[in-house]
C-alpha positions as CSV (number, residue, x, y, z in Angstrom):
1,M,69.5,251.9,131.8
2,P,72.2,251.5,134.5
3,A,75.5,250.0,133.3
4,A,75.0,246.8,135.3
5,Q,71.5,246.3,133.9
6,A,72.8,246.9,130.4
7,A,75.6,244.4,130.8
8,F,73.2,241.8,132.2
9,A,70.8,242.4,129.3
10,A,73.6,242.0,126.7
11,E,74.8,238.8,128.4
12,D,71.2,237.5,128.6
13,E,70.8,237.9,124.8
14,E,73.9,235.8,124.0
15,V,73.0,232.5,122.4
16,S,75.2,229.4,122.5
17,P,76.2,227.8,119.2
18,A,73.9,224.8,119.7
19,E,71.0,226.9,120.7
20,D,71.6,229.1,117.7
21,L,71.6,226.2,115.3
22,M,68.5,224.7,117.0
23,R,66.4,227.8,116.7
24,E,67.4,228.1,113.1
25,H,66.0,224.6,112.8
26,G,62.8,226.1,114.1
27,V,62.6,228.2,111.0
28,L,63.2,225.1,108.9
29,K,60.4,223.3,110.7
30,R,58.0,226.1,109.9
31,C,59.0,225.9,106.3
32,L,58.3,222.2,106.3
33,L,54.9,222.9,107.7
34,I,54.2,225.3,104.8
35,Y,55.2,222.6,102.4
36,R,53.0,220.1,104.2
37,E,50.1,222.6,103.9
38,A,50.6,222.8,100.1
39,L,50.6,219.0,99.9
40,H,47.4,218.8,102.0
41,R,45.7,221.3,99.7
42,H,46.6,219.2,96.7
43,E,45.2,216.1,98.4
44,S,42.0,218.1,99.1
45,K,41.7,219.1,95.5
46,E,42.4,222.7,96.3
47,E,44.6,225.1,94.3
48,L,48.3,224.6,94.8
49,P,49.7,227.8,96.5
50,K,52.6,228.2,94.2
51,K,53.5,231.8,95.3
52,E,53.8,230.7,98.9
53,I,55.8,227.6,97.9
54,M,58.2,229.8,96.0
55,Q,58.5,232.3,98.8
56,T,59.2,229.4,101.3
57,A,61.8,227.9,98.9
58,Q,63.5,231.2,98.7
59,I,63.8,231.3,102.5
60,V,65.1,227.8,102.5
61,R,67.7,228.7,99.9
62,R,69.0,231.8,101.5
63,F,68.7,231.1,105.3
64,I,69.0,227.3,105.5
65,E,71.2,226.3,102.6
66,E,73.4,229.3,102.1
67,Y,73.7,230.3,105.7
68,H,72.8,227.6,108.3
69,E,74.2,224.6,106.3
70,K,77.2,226.7,105.5
71,L,77.9,227.0,109.2
72,E,77.6,223.3,109.7
73,E,79.8,222.4,106.7
74,E,82.5,224.9,107.5
75,H,82.6,225.0,111.3
76,L,81.0,221.8,112.7
77,F,81.6,218.9,110.2
78,P,85.4,219.4,110.0
79,R,85.7,219.4,113.8
80,F,83.7,216.1,114.1
81,R,85.9,214.5,111.4
82,Q,89.1,215.7,113.0
83,A,87.9,214.3,116.4
84,K,86.8,211.1,114.6
85,K,83.4,211.4,116.2
86,L,80.1,210.7,114.5
87,V,81.9,210.7,111.1
88,S,79.4,208.4,109.4
89,L,76.6,210.6,110.5
90,V,78.3,213.8,109.3
91,D,78.9,212.2,105.9
92,V,75.2,211.4,105.6
93,L,74.2,214.8,106.7
94,E,76.4,216.5,104.2
95,K,75.1,214.3,101.4
96,Q,71.6,215.3,102.4
97,H,72.5,218.9,102.2
98,Q,73.5,218.4,98.6
99,A,70.3,216.5,97.9
100,G,68.2,219.2,99.5
101,R,69.7,221.9,97.3
102,R,68.8,219.9,94.3
103,Q,65.2,219.6,95.5
104,T,65.2,223.4,96.2
105,D,66.5,224.1,92.7
106,L,63.6,222.1,91.3
107,T,61.0,223.6,93.7
108,L,62.1,227.2,92.8
109,Q,62.0,226.4,89.1
110,L,58.6,224.7,89.1
111,S,56.8,227.0,91.6
112,Q,57.4,229.9,89.3
113,R,55.3,228.3,86.5
114,V,52.1,229.7,87.8
115,H,49.8,228.5,85.1
116,A,51.5,225.1,84.6
117,G,49.7,222.0,85.6
118,G,49.8,218.3,85.0
119,N,53.3,216.8,84.9
120,D,55.0,220.0,86.2
121,D,52.7,220.1,89.3
122,E,53.3,216.4,89.9
123,K,57.1,217.1,89.8
124,L,56.7,220.0,92.2
125,L,54.7,217.9,94.6
126,R,57.2,215.0,94.5
127,S,60.0,217.6,95.2
128,L,58.2,218.9,98.3
129,Q,57.5,215.4,99.5
130,A,61.1,214.3,99.1
131,F,62.3,217.5,100.9
132,V,60.0,217.1,103.8
133,R,60.6,213.4,104.2
134,M,64.4,213.9,104.3
135,Y,64.6,217.0,106.4
136,E,62.3,215.9,109.3
137,P,64.7,213.1,110.4
138,H,67.7,215.1,109.3
139,E,67.1,218.0,111.6
140,A,65.9,215.7,114.4
141,R,69.2,213.7,114.3
142,E,71.2,216.9,114.4
143,D,69.2,218.3,117.3
144,T,69.4,215.2,119.4
145,V,72.8,213.7,118.4
146,L,75.2,216.0,116.6
147,F,74.6,219.4,118.4
148,P,74.7,218.0,121.9
149,T,77.9,216.2,121.2
150,L,79.7,219.4,120.0
151,R,80.5,220.3,123.6
152,Q,82.4,217.1,124.0
153,I,84.8,217.7,121.1
154,V,85.7,221.4,121.6
155,S,87.1,223.4,124.5
156,S,84.9,225.9,126.4
157,H,86.8,228.7,124.8
158,E,86.4,227.3,121.3
159,Y,82.7,226.7,121.9
160,D,82.2,230.3,122.9
161,S,84.3,231.5,119.9
162,L,82.0,229.5,117.6
163,G,79.0,231.5,118.9
164,E,80.8,234.7,118.1
165,D,81.8,233.4,114.6
166,F,78.2,232.4,113.9
167,E,76.9,235.9,114.9
168,K,79.5,237.6,112.7
169,L,78.7,235.4,109.7
170,E,74.9,236.0,110.2
171,Q,75.5,239.8,110.1
172,K,77.7,239.5,107.0
173,L,75.5,237.2,105.0
174,L,72.0,238.2,106.1
175,G,72.2,241.7,107.6
176,S,68.8,242.8,108.8
177,D,67.4,239.5,107.4
178,G,68.9,237.5,110.2
179,F,67.0,235.0,112.4
180,E,64.3,237.5,113.5
181,G,63.8,238.7,110.0
182,M,63.3,235.2,108.6
183,V,60.9,234.4,111.4
184,D,58.8,237.4,110.3
185,K,58.9,236.3,106.7
186,V,57.8,232.8,107.5
187,A,55.0,234.1,109.7
188,G,53.8,236.3,106.8
189,I,53.6,233.2,104.5
190,E,51.7,231.3,107.3
191,K,49.2,234.2,107.5
192,S,48.7,234.2,103.8
193,L,47.9,230.5,103.9
194,G,45.7,230.8,107.0
195,I,47.9,228.5,109.2
196,Y,49.5,231.1,111.5
197,D,47.0,230.8,114.4
198,L,48.5,228.0,116.5
199,A,45.2,227.3,118.3
200,Q,43.7,225.8,115.1
201,F,46.1,222.8,115.5
202,T,44.8,221.8,118.9
203,P,42.7,218.6,118.7
204,E,39.2,218.9,120.2
């Protein structure tokens, strides 16, 4: 490939900090869809797919809580507080991160009890319901309010530097299991549950 084309391709692959965070939310959305499928199966008196629930919770723990939320808490939230911008929103978002981790702890614990039933299954279902109910508005508020406002409180240089910092941290914490790797893992769970084919969700 000619040098000019290679440089253009490299530039084309660069992702802004807001876009990076939003596409990571896409992974979270697909995890929430898996949790919703588990809840739907319970309502339909089908077997609870505990293996897939556990695998999804593991992705949430590693990619969302230990990586994505770490970015927000260490690189975004302090900047908003320093700028005295959206501080009350940031406070709520951070409290919800903590609440989400508690729900993931419970989900990981209960989903490993393959042969359990009754009260344990009810606790697991309530944990999934609480997680979905909180994170759907949580990520929507970040995507439509917090992330778009980031450009207003940092310089262009600082904004670009954030993107570089995000990329370095992704490589350090996740290695080959970065964004693309997590998308593949989520797709594998969707295929296992039979919900990967997007066409099936189209109303007739």
